[in-house]
N, CA, C and O of each residue as an XYZ file, in Angstrom:
332
protein
N      21.007     24.875     52.950
C      20.497     25.443     54.120
C      18.682     24.793     53.091
O      18.368     25.110     51.944
N      18.023     24.036     53.896
C      16.926     23.147     53.316
C      15.848     25.008     53.262
O      16.187     26.100     53.719
N      14.548     24.595     52.499
C      13.780     25.598     51.944
C      12.828     25.818     53.846
O      12.387     26.965     53.918
N      12.622     25.258     54.726
C      12.593     25.504     55.945
C      13.271     26.572     56.725
O      12.894     27.467     57.482
N      13.988     26.306     56.435
C      15.145     26.806     57.309
C      15.105     28.328     56.501
O      15.130     29.270     57.293
N      15.051     28.683     55.156
C      15.708     30.004     54.255
C      14.139     30.599     54.952
O      14.032     31.638     55.602
N      13.167     29.776     54.665
C      11.746     30.854     54.810
C      11.548     31.318     56.749
O      10.994     32.344     57.145
N      12.020     30.498     57.432
C      12.387     31.131     58.762
C      12.461     32.169     58.354
O      11.491     32.849     58.018
N      14.176     32.666     58.273
C      15.249     33.334     57.713
C      14.704     34.836     57.231
O      15.032     35.904     57.747
N      14.026     34.698     56.401
C      13.124     35.487     55.196
C      11.707     35.671     56.359
O      11.299     36.826     56.479
N      11.147     34.823     56.996
C      10.449     35.258     57.646
C      10.470     36.323     59.083
O       9.663     36.693     59.936
N      12.083     36.567     58.708
C      11.932     37.717     60.613
C      12.388     38.900     59.864
O      12.552     39.931     60.516
N      12.628     38.914     58.560
C      11.974     40.696     57.906
C      13.805     40.890     57.541
O      14.866     40.280     57.408
N      13.284     41.959     57.522
C      14.702     42.929     57.092
C      15.621     42.931     58.004
O      15.510     42.998     59.228
N      16.931     42.819     57.053
C      18.529     43.198     57.696
C      18.954     44.414     57.560
O      20.176     44.425     57.705
N      18.500     45.516     57.336
C      18.769     46.589     57.495
C      19.053     47.530     58.743
O      19.744     48.547     58.678
N      18.299     46.959     60.121
C      18.856     47.089     61.274
C      20.067     46.355     61.347
O      21.074     46.674     61.979
N      19.954     45.717     60.905
C      22.150     45.050     61.493
C      22.598     45.795     61.373
O      22.429     46.626     60.481
N      23.679     45.805     62.592
C      24.843     46.431     62.136
C      25.606     45.969     60.712
O      25.873     46.707     59.764
N      25.828     44.797     60.816
C      26.608     43.777     60.211
C      25.013     43.023     59.731
O      24.187     42.506     60.484
N      24.968     43.141     58.612
C      23.547     42.564     57.486
C      24.441     40.837     57.501
O      23.795     39.843     57.832
N      25.822     40.733     57.133
C      26.228     39.778     56.565
C      26.120     38.290     58.248
O      26.303     37.117     58.573
N      25.843     39.158     58.535
C      26.368     38.312     60.514
C      24.865     38.219     60.401
O      24.332     37.113     60.311
N      24.035     39.528     60.401
C      22.774     38.505     60.789
C      22.120     37.821     59.902
O      21.164     37.235     60.410
N      22.241     37.646     58.757
C      21.661     36.372     58.195
C      22.409     35.281     58.716
O      21.946     34.482     59.529
N      23.156     35.254     58.417
C      23.964     34.037     58.793
C      23.347     33.591     60.499
O      22.887     32.476     60.747
N      23.488     34.925     61.727
C      23.015     33.938     63.145
C      21.876     33.689     62.508
O      21.843     32.471     62.335
N      20.892     34.204     62.051
C      19.934     33.833     61.675
C      19.362     32.321     60.991
O      18.399     31.638     61.340
N      20.097     32.161     60.177
C      20.700     30.442     59.535
C      20.815     29.798     60.713
O      20.160     28.761     60.812
N      21.741     30.269     62.011
C      21.760     29.323     62.640
C      21.150     28.722     63.488
O      20.926     27.556     63.815
N      20.737     30.455     64.024
C      19.466     29.494     65.034
C      18.566     29.029     64.559
O      17.774     28.330     65.192
N      18.492     29.215     63.702
C      16.580     28.245     62.534
C      17.600     26.898     62.862
O      17.173     26.042     63.636
N      19.009     26.736     62.224
C      18.954     25.246     62.139
C      18.690     24.612     63.787
O      18.344     23.509     64.211
N      19.069     26.001     64.476
C      19.570     25.359     65.877
C      17.649     25.115     66.400
O      17.381     24.265     67.249
N      17.098     25.536     66.084
C      15.941     25.258     67.230
C      15.170     23.797     66.445
O      15.400     23.239     65.372
N      14.246     23.543     67.471
C      12.962     22.295     66.895
C      12.180     22.580     66.150
O      11.392     23.522     66.063
N      12.456     21.482     65.400
C      11.482     22.202     63.951
C       9.487     21.487     64.208
O       8.643     20.602     64.357
N       9.817     22.514     64.103
C       7.369     22.458     64.834
C       7.381     21.237     63.356
O       7.763     21.316     62.189
N       6.756     20.188     64.186
C       6.002     19.480     63.195
C       4.015     19.756     63.503
O       3.257     19.838     64.470
N       3.935     19.804     62.125
C       2.935     20.019     61.522
C       1.820     19.228     62.010
O       1.850     18.985     63.216
N       1.038     18.863     61.473
C      -0.270     17.525     61.912
C      -0.861     17.699     60.653
O      -1.682     18.588     60.428
N      -0.351     16.623     59.561
C      -1.282     15.985     58.553
C      -2.279     16.237     58.109
O      -3.291     15.814     58.669
N      -2.374     17.036     56.913
C      -4.155     16.649     56.865
C      -4.963     16.089     56.410
O      -4.570     15.755     55.293
N      -6.263     15.622     56.640
C      -6.794     14.314     57.005
C      -7.963     14.375     55.527
O      -8.675     15.364     55.350
N      -7.987     13.228     54.623
C      -8.382     12.854     53.759
C      -9.275     14.144     53.029
O      -9.297     14.611     51.890
N     -10.124     14.513     54.544
C     -11.546     15.216     54.416
C     -11.080     16.488     53.580
O     -11.570     16.977     52.562
N      -9.695     16.961     54.531
C      -9.410     18.534     54.332
C      -8.587     18.516     53.010
O      -8.559     19.588     52.406
N      -7.813     17.314     52.387
C      -6.897     17.299     51.655
C      -8.878     17.993     49.968
O      -9.179     18.950     49.254
N      -9.354     16.781     50.303
C     -10.519     16.606     49.265
C     -11.362     18.184     49.315
O     -11.897     18.679     48.323
N     -11.344     18.726     50.484
C     -12.650     20.125     50.418
C     -11.088     21.091     49.916
O     -11.553     22.214     49.725
N      -9.900     21.159     49.696
C      -8.932     22.313     49.113
C      -9.178     21.596     47.607
O      -9.591     22.459     46.832
N      -9.041     20.188     46.910
C      -9.443     19.957     45.485
C     -10.412     20.472     45.092
O     -10.464     20.924     43.949
N     -11.546     20.542     46.041
C     -13.093     20.871     44.876
C     -12.880     22.579     45.429
O     -13.246     23.384     44.573
N     -12.452     23.080     46.468
C     -13.114     24.559     46.577
C     -11.598     25.143     45.389
O     -11.515     26.371     45.378
N     -10.687     24.539     44.633
C     -10.008     24.972     44.076
C      -9.928     24.658     42.800
O      -9.088     25.074     42.002
N     -11.231     23.562     42.502
C     -11.060     22.455     40.772
C     -10.276     22.627     40.366
O     -10.126     23.475     39.488
N      -8.834     21.414     41.119
C      -7.963     20.811     40.892
C      -8.362     20.079     40.159
O      -9.445     19.538     40.383
N      -7.296     19.665     38.492
C      -7.616     18.776     38.014
C      -7.372     18.046     38.003
O      -6.875     17.982     39.127
N      -7.174     16.714     37.398
C      -6.715     15.108     38.144
C      -5.439     15.239     38.289
O      -4.772     14.796     39.224
N      -4.957     16.018     37.117
C      -3.372     15.490     37.666
C      -2.467     16.439     39.049
O      -1.556     16.163     39.829
N      -3.144     17.385     38.837
C      -2.764     18.440     40.329
C      -3.109     18.103     41.547
O      -2.383     18.471     42.470
N      -4.048     17.488     41.762
C      -4.822     16.448     42.776
C      -4.130     15.672     43.171
O      -3.898     15.436     44.357
N      -3.488     14.910     41.809
C      -3.132     13.390     42.197
C      -1.719     13.379     42.500
O      -1.083     12.355     42.751
N      -1.150     14.795     42.463
C       0.407     15.341     42.637
C       0.508     16.006     44.220
O       1.577     16.165     44.808
N      -1.276     16.474     44.958
C      -1.155     16.767     45.861
C      -1.268     15.600     47.251
O      -0.757     15.606     48.371
N      -2.291     14.550     46.467
C      -2.613     13.351     46.934
C      -1.144     12.523     47.292
O      -0.768     11.936     48.308
N      -0.668     12.704     46.301
C       0.548     11.841     46.494
C       2.345     12.382     46.768
O       3.420     11.843     46.506
N       1.941     13.761     47.448
C       3.026     14.251     48.215
C       2.855     13.812     50.054
O       1.878     13.562     50.760
N       4.102     13.873     50.269
C       4.014     14.031     51.664
C       3.462     14.929     52.430
O       3.705     16.134     52.359
N       2.403     14.207     53.492
C       2.189     14.756     54.467
C       2.866     16.518     54.371
O       2.148     17.473     54.078
N       4.331     16.630     54.682
C       4.545     17.755     55.174
C       4.237     18.668     54.296
O       4.072     19.881     54.423
N       4.164     17.865     53.252
C       3.886     19.359     51.148
C       2.823     19.346     51.739
O       2.617     20.348     52.424
N       1.887     18.416     51.737
C       0.249     18.449     51.672
C      -0.025     20.133     52.821
O      -0.475     21.240     52.526
N       0.524     19.537     54.176
C      -0.257     20.637     54.745
C       0.410     22.038     54.383
O      -0.263     23.053     54.556
N       1.608     22.124     53.925
C       2.529     23.294     53.475
C       1.402     23.962     52.490
O       0.800     25.023     52.653
N       1.309     23.071     51.479
C       0.267     23.545     50.319
C      -1.256     24.054     51.323
O      -1.328     25.238     51.649
N      -2.221     23.226     51.682
C      -2.915     23.905     52.190
C      -3.071     25.359     53.726
O      -3.964     26.071     54.185
N      -1.626     25.117     53.977
C      -1.383     26.468     54.778
C      -1.005     27.750     53.910
O      -0.679     28.790     54.483
N      -1.052     27.661     52.470
C      -0.844     28.621     51.913
C      -2.057     29.325     51.706
O      -1.959     30.471     51.268
N      -3.556     28.705     52.014
C      -4.281     29.200     51.899
C      -5.038     28.791     50.062
O      -4.416     27.986     49.369
N      -6.523     29.528     49.430
C      -6.909     29.090     48.549
C      -5.805     29.303     47.232
O      -4.799     30.010     47.200
N      -6.329     28.503     46.268
C      -5.575     29.302     45.291
C      -6.342     30.427     44.335
O      -5.788     30.901     43.343
N      -7.546     30.759     44.712
C      -8.570     31.684     44.005
C      -8.324     33.440     44.304
O      -9.079     34.266     43.791
């Protein structure tokens, strides 16, 4: 199961209201796997530069972010400020 599927399942909250939490979890995984994957827009260079500047990233961290695939960059930026 990919991290994106795991996040989708976890974001649905507790399984305490399920009659069978195991079945509920498996059902959520299956549903998440069959759902179309939303494609988030890749961040543009200005957005990346602003994030790097606002969070005072050093060269190593900035290079790691800039070298990451656009989908990973988007996930990092969507998590918000590092402060």
